[in-house]
TORKOL-4160 file (C-alpha; in steps of 0.2 Angstrom, whole numbers, padded with zeros to 4 digits, m for minus):
84
<pt num="1" X="0510" Y="m0206" Z="0126"/>
<pt num="2" X="0528" Y="m0209" Z="0128"/>
<pt num="3" X="0542" Y="m0195" Z="0126"/>
<pt num="4" X="0548" Y="m0203" Z="0107"/>
<pt num="5" X="0532" Y="m0203" Z="0105"/>
<pt num="6" X="0527" Y="m0187" Z="0108"/>
<pt num="7" X="0542" Y="m0180" Z="0100"/>
<pt num="8" X="0538" Y="m0191" Z="0083"/>
<pt num="9" X="0522" Y="m0178" Z="0084"/>
<pt num="10" X="0531" Y="m0163" Z="0085"/>
<pt num="11" X="0543" Y="m0167" Z="0071"/>
<pt num="12" X="0530" Y="m0175" Z="0062"/>
<pt num="13" X="0521" Y="m0157" Z="0066"/>
<pt num="14" X="0536" Y="m0148" Z="0059"/>
<pt num="15" X="0538" Y="m0157" Z="0041"/>
<pt num="16" X="0518" Y="m0154" Z="0038"/>
<pt num="17" X="0522" Y="m0138" Z="0040"/>
<pt num="18" X="0537" Y="m0136" Z="0027"/>
<pt num="19" X="0531" Y="m0147" Z="0014"/>
<pt num="20" X="0514" Y="m0135" Z="0014"/>
<pt num="21" X="0527" Y="m0123" Z="0014"/>
<pt num="22" X="0536" Y="m0126" Z="0002"/>
<pt num="23" X="0526" Y="m0138" Z="m0009"/>
<pt num="24" X="0508" Y="m0125" Z="m0007"/>
<pt num="25" X="0498" Y="m0135" Z="m0004"/>
<pt num="26" X="0490" Y="m0131" Z="0015"/>
<pt num="27" X="0479" Y="m0146" Z="0014"/>
<pt num="28" X="0494" Y="m0158" Z="0014"/>
<pt num="29" X="0496" Y="m0172" Z="0028"/>
<pt num="30" X="0506" Y="m0183" Z="0038"/>
<pt num="31" X="0503" Y="m0196" Z="0025"/>
<pt num="32" X="0506" Y="m0186" Z="0011"/>
<pt num="33" X="0516" Y="m0193" Z="m0002"/>
<pt num="34" X="0534" Y="m0179" Z="m0010"/>
<pt num="35" X="0534" Y="m0183" Z="m0027"/>
<pt num="36" X="0512" Y="m0186" Z="m0029"/>
<pt num="37" X="0513" Y="m0168" Z="m0021"/>
<pt num="38" X="0524" Y="m0165" Z="m0033"/>
<pt num="39" X="0541" Y="m0164" Z="m0024"/>
<pt num="40" X="0557" Y="m0162" Z="m0035"/>
<pt num="41" X="0577" Y="m0161" Z="m0032"/>
<pt num="42" X="0576" Y="m0139" Z="m0030"/>
<pt num="43" X="0560" Y="m0142" Z="m0016"/>
<pt num="44" X="0569" Y="m0157" Z="m0006"/>
<pt num="45" X="0583" Y="m0144" Z="m0006"/>
<pt num="46" X="0572" Y="m0132" Z="0002"/>
<pt num="47" X="0563" Y="m0143" Z="0013"/>
<pt num="48" X="0580" Y="m0148" Z="0022"/>
<pt num="49" X="0586" Y="m0131" Z="0021"/>
<pt num="50" X="0573" Y="m0126" Z="0031"/>
<pt num="51" X="0575" Y="m0142" Z="0045"/>
<pt num="52" X="0595" Y="m0134" Z="0045"/>
<pt num="53" X="0587" Y="m0118" Z="0051"/>
<pt num="54" X="0576" Y="m0125" Z="0062"/>
<pt num="55" X="0586" Y="m0142" Z="0071"/>
<pt num="56" X="0604" Y="m0135" Z="0067"/>
<pt num="57" X="0610" Y="m0148" Z="0060"/>
<pt num="58" X="0613" Y="m0155" Z="0042"/>
<pt num="59" X="0601" Y="m0165" Z="0036"/>
<pt num="60" X="0603" Y="m0174" Z="0019"/>
<pt num="61" X="0593" Y="m0171" Z="0003"/>
<pt num="62" X="0592" Y="m0192" Z="m0001"/>
<pt num="63" X="0584" Y="m0192" Z="0016"/>
<pt num="64" X="0568" Y="m0183" Z="0008"/>
<pt num="65" X="0568" Y="m0194" Z="m0007"/>
<pt num="66" X="0570" Y="m0213" Z="0003"/>
<pt num="67" X="0557" Y="m0205" Z="0016"/>
<pt num="68" X="0543" Y="m0197" Z="0005"/>
<pt num="69" X="0531" Y="m0190" Z="0017"/>
<pt num="70" X="0533" Y="m0178" Z="0032"/>
<pt num="71" X="0531" Y="m0196" Z="0045"/>
<pt num="72" X="0542" Y="m0207" Z="0036"/>
<pt num="73" X="0557" Y="m0191" Z="0037"/>
<pt num="74" X="0551" Y="m0185" Z="0058"/>
<pt num="75" X="0555" Y="m0206" Z="0059"/>
<pt num="76" X="0573" Y="m0204" Z="0053"/>
<pt num="77" X="0575" Y="m0186" Z="0058"/>
<pt num="78" X="0570" Y="m0191" Z="0077"/>
<pt num="79" X="0581" Y="m0206" Z="0076"/>
<pt num="80" X="0597" Y="m0200" Z="0068"/>
<pt num="81" X="0596" Y="m0183" Z="0073"/>
<pt num="82" X="0590" Y="m0184" Z="0091"/>
<pt num="83" X="0576" Y="m0172" Z="0089"/>
<pt num="84" X="0573" Y="m0166" Z="0107"/>
């Protein structure tokens, strides 16, 4: 596994945990759609707030809406914010 693939996996795992916590769905996976899981604007802000706490950078809430699965969002976060 390349370093980028390992990072993406780590970030996806992190986001799965955040989505599970915020949406209250312990069985949520990296491919679960935010909208189908009952996400709304409040939960999107909670997700980005948790990301900001962990990464130390401001993550626009619009990214949750544009990339609604933890896997898709992880790829964008890694690309745009260089998650180590």
